[in-house]
C-alpha positions in Angstrom: 0.0 0.0 0.0 3.0 2.3 0.2 3.4 4.7 3.0 0.2 5.3 4.9 2.0 7.5 7.6 5.5 8.5 8.2 7.9 7.3 11.0 8.0 9.1 14.2 11.8 8.9 14.5 15.0 8.3 12.9 15.4 4.9 11.2 11.5 4.2 11.5 9.7 3.4 8.5 8.1 3.2 2.2 4.8 4.7 -1.8 2.2 5.2 -2.3 2.4 4.6 -0.6 2.3 6.1 1.6 5.0 6.5 -1.1 5.3 8.7 -0.6 5.2 7.8 -0.9 4.3 7.6 -0.1 5.8 7.6 2.7 6.7 6.8 9.8 6.6 12.4 11.5 10.1 13.3 12.8 8.4 16.7 13.8 5.2 15.2 15.3 2.2 17.3 15.5 1.0 17.5 19.2 -2.3 16.2 20.2 -3.8 19.5 21.0 -7.5 20.8 20.7 -8.4 23.0 17.6 -8.0 25.9 19.6 -4.5 25.3 20.7 -3.4 24.1 17.2 -4.8 27.5 15.8 -2.8 29.4 18.5 0.3 27.6 17.6 -0.3 28.3 13.9 -1.0 31.9 14.5 2.2 32.4 16.6 4.3 30.7 13.9 2.7 32.8 11.1 4.8 36.0 12.2 7.8 34.0 13.0 7.5 34.9 16.8 7.8 31.1 17.7 10.1 30.0 15.2 13.4 30.2 17.2 12.0 28.8 20.2 10.4 25.8 18.2 13.7 25.0 16.6 15.6 25.1 20.0 12.9 22.9 21.4 13.4 20.4 18.5 17.1 20.3 18.9 16.8 19.7 22.7 14.2 16.9 22.1 16.6 15.3 19.5 19.5 15.4 21.8 17.5 13.9 24.7 16.4 11.1 22.4 19.9 10.3 21.4 21.1 10.1 25.0 18.3 7.8 25.9 19.0 5.7 22.8 22.8 5.0 23.6 25.6 5.6 21.3 25.5 2.1 19.8 22.1 2.3 18.7 22.6 5.8 17.3 25.7 4.6 15.4 23.8 1.7 14.0 20.8 3.9 12.9 23.1 6.3 11.2 24.7 3.4 9.4 21.3 2.2 8.4 19.9 5.5 7.1 23.0 6.2 5.2 23.0 2.8 3.5 19.3 3.2 2.7 19.9 6.8 1.3 22.8 5.6 -0.9 20.7 2.5 -2.0 17.7 4.7 -3.2 20.0 7.1 -4.8 21.7 4.2 -6.8 18.2 3.2 -7.8 17.3 6.8 -8.9 20.3 7.0 -11.0 19.7 3.7 -12.7 16.2 4.7 -13.5 17.3 8.0 -15.2 20.1 6.4 -17.0 17.9 3.7 -18.4 15.3 6.2 -19.6 18.0 8.3 -21.2 19.5 5.3 -23.0 16.4 3.6 -24.0 13.9 6.6 -24.3 11.0 4.2 -23.0 9.8 3.0 -19.7 9.5 -0.6 -21.1 12.0 -2.8 -19.4 12.7 -0.5 -16.7 11.5 -2.5 -14.0 13.4 -5.5 -15.1 16.6 -3.4 -15.2 16.4 -2.2 -11.6 14.4 -5.1 -9.9 17.2 -6.5 -8.0 18.2 -3.3 -6.4 14.7 -2.5 -5.7 14.0 -5.8 -4.1 17.1 -5.8 -1.9 16.6 -2.4 -0.3 12.9 -2.6 0.1 13.2 -6.1 1.7 16.1 -4.6 3.8 13.5 -2.2 5.2 12.1 -5.0 7.3 14.8 -4.0 9.9 12.6 -1.1 10.7 10.1 -3.4 12.3 13.0 -4.8 14.4 14.1 -1.3 15.4 10.7 -0.8 16.8 10.5 -4.2 18.5 13.7 -3.6 20.3 12.7 0.0 21.2 15.7 1.9 19.5 13.0 3.8 17.4 9.9 5.1 19.3 7.3 4.2 16.5 4.4 1.8 16.8 5.3 -1.8 15.7 2.0 -1.9 14.1 2.4 1.3 12.0 5.9 0.1 10.9 4.6 -3.3 10.0 2.0 -2.0 7.9 4.2 0.5 6.1 6.9 -2.0 5.4 4.8 -5.0 4.6 2.6 -3.1 2.1 5.8 -2.2 0.2 6.9 -5.7 0.3 3.6 -6.9 -1.0 3.7 -4.6 -4.1 7.1 -5.5 -4.8 7.1 -9.3 -4.3 3.4 -10.5 -4.7 2.2 -8.0 -7.4 5.0 -6.6 -9.5 7.5 -9.6 -9.3 5.1 -12.4 -9.4 2.8 -11.0 -12.2 5.3 -10.4 -15.0 3.0 -9.1 -17.5 2.4 -5.9 -15.6 6.1 -5.1 -15.2 5.9 -2.7 -18.2 2.8 -0.9 -17.2 3.4 2.9 -16.9 1.7 2.6 -13.4 4.8 0.8 -12.2 6.7 3.9 -13.2 4.7 6.1 -11.2 4.8 4.4 -7.8 8.8 3.6 -8.5 9.4 7.3 -9.0 7.2 8.4 -5.9 8.8 5.7 -3.7 12.3 6.6 -4.9 12.0 10.3 -4.3 10.2 9.8 -0.9 12.8 7.4 0.4 16.0 9.5 -0.7 14.3 12.5 1.1 13.2 10.4 4.2 16.3 8.6 4.9 18.5 11.7 4.1 16.4 13.5 6.7 17.0 10.9 9.3 20.7 10.7 8.5 21.4 14.4 8.9 19.0 14.5 12.0 21.2 11.9 13.7 24.3 13.9 12.7 23.1 17.1 14.1 23.5 18.8 10.7 20.1 19.0 9.2 20.2 21.3 6.0 17.0 23.3 5.8 16.4 22.1 2.1 16.1 18.6 3.3 13.7 19.6 6.1 11.6 21.7 3.6 11.5 18.7 1.1 10.6 16.2 3.8 7.4 18.2 4.5 6.7 19.4 1.0 7.4 16.7 -1.4 5.0 14.4 0.3 1.9 16.4 -1.0 2.7 15.3 -4.5 4.4 11.9 -4.0 1.6 10.5 -1.7 -1.3 10.6 -4.3 1.0 9.7 -7.1 2.2 6.6 -5.2 -1.2 5.6 -4.3 -2.4 6.0 -7.9 0.4 4.0 -9.3 -0.1 1.1 -6.9 -3.9 0.9 -7.3 -3.5 1.2 -11.2 -0.7 -1.7 -11.1 -3.0 -4.0 -9.0 -6.0 -3.2 -11.3 -3.9 -4.1 -14.4 -2.9 -7.4 -12.6 -6.6 -8.6 -12.0 -7.2 -10.0 -15.4 -3.9 -12.1 -15.5 -4.8 -13.3 -11.8 -8.4 -14.1 -12.6 -7.2 -16.2 -15.9 -4.5 -18.1 -14.2 -5.8 -18.7 -10.6 -2.4 -17.8 -9.1 -1.9 -18.1 -5.5 -5.5 -19.3 -5.1 -6.6 -22.3 -3.1 -9.6 -24.2 -4.5 -12.0 -26.6 -2.8 -12.1 -29.5 -2.2 -8.6 -30.1 -0.5 -7.4 -31.9 2.6 -7.3 -28.6 4.7 -11.0 -27.6 3.6 -9.8 -24.1 3.1 -10.1 -21.8 0.2 -8.5 -18.7 -0.9 -9.0 -16.5 -4.1 -6.2 -14.1 -4.7 -8.3 -12.3 -7.3 -10.8 -11.3 -4.7 -7.9 -10.6 -2.2 -6.7 -8.0 -4.6 -10.1 -6.4 -4.8 -10.3 -6.2 -1.1 -6.7 -4.7 -0.9 -7.8 -2.1 -3.5 -10.9 -1.2 -1.5 -8.8 -0.9 1.6 -7.0 2.0 0.2 -10.1 4.2 0.5 -10.4 4.2 4.3 -6.6 4.1 4.7 -6.0 7.1 2.5 -9.1 9.1 4.2 -7.9 8.2 7.5 -4.3 9.0 6.9 -3.5 11.8 9.5 -0.1 12.4 8.2 -1.3 13.3 4.8 -4.5 15.2 6.3 -1.9 17.4 8.4 0.4 18.1 5.5 -0.9 21.4 4.7 -0.1 22.4 8.4 3.4 20.8 8.0 4.2 23.1 4.9 2.9 26.0 6.9 5.3 25.0 9.7 8.1 24.7 7.3 7.4 28.0 6.0 7.4 29.5 9.3 10.7 28.1 10.3 12.1 29.6 6.9 10.8 33.0 7.5 11.9 32.9 11.3 15.4 31.8 10.0 15.6 34.7 7.6 14.2 37.1 10.0 17.3 36.1 12.4 19.7 37.1 9.8 20.4 33.9 8.0 21.1 34.4 4.2 19.5 32.3 1.4 22.4 30.0 2.1 20.7 29.0 5.4 18.4 26.7 3.3 21.3 24.4 2.8 22.8 24.5 6.3 21.6 24.1 10.0 
């Protein structure tokens, strides 16, 4: 399904989904009443709260690192650097393929090994949550990662006739840009040197990448339906010794239907407009404090 929500801390975790996608918030919105949220937004509008907000975020991040321990921090830093590099390699391979071939046909086949490796490697994010080095819900991380694994292995990999669909390119682009932004955000945060451009991209690109990733995933599953129905792949028919039946075709239909409540109930995407406003407020506060345009690329 791509990224339904974003991870709450570094190394946490994936699209649509969603990709943007999708894609477990580092600067979480507090669970305040509407009046409180409006007051916070108002105070940030004129930049009066910008400096205090940034200072608070830095103190909070430092506190989390102390509680986490240096071994866990070192591992998370390595993990996020590796994942950033992996998705960068994937992005370069996709651009190079299109420049050389001039078509999307054959693109998935050319990058599938890299995609499968790094997307499957993201299963470690569930482990991070289980052992407590990332304060994200195991359920949230599990849904995020498993939905990507499902799209990669049980849809695109298994149903080869759909690999040249344009919808595959949609979610691949959305996933790739999302993951490069997300993992680089976590990496720089762990290193105490977060460029403003990365922070801005983290809370802005998502608005476009989320629906693009969702659309790509849905269209890809839809394109797979005729083949699945014709071949009966992954389906279990009665009678059998286990007296159990399973129809993968209807499972895919249910999966597509599940996107509706997931997207409508995705609090991360619903709050994205506030996130953009918040990022803009930080920029205005930084400029008001005397930073030049160069400040967008420095802490």
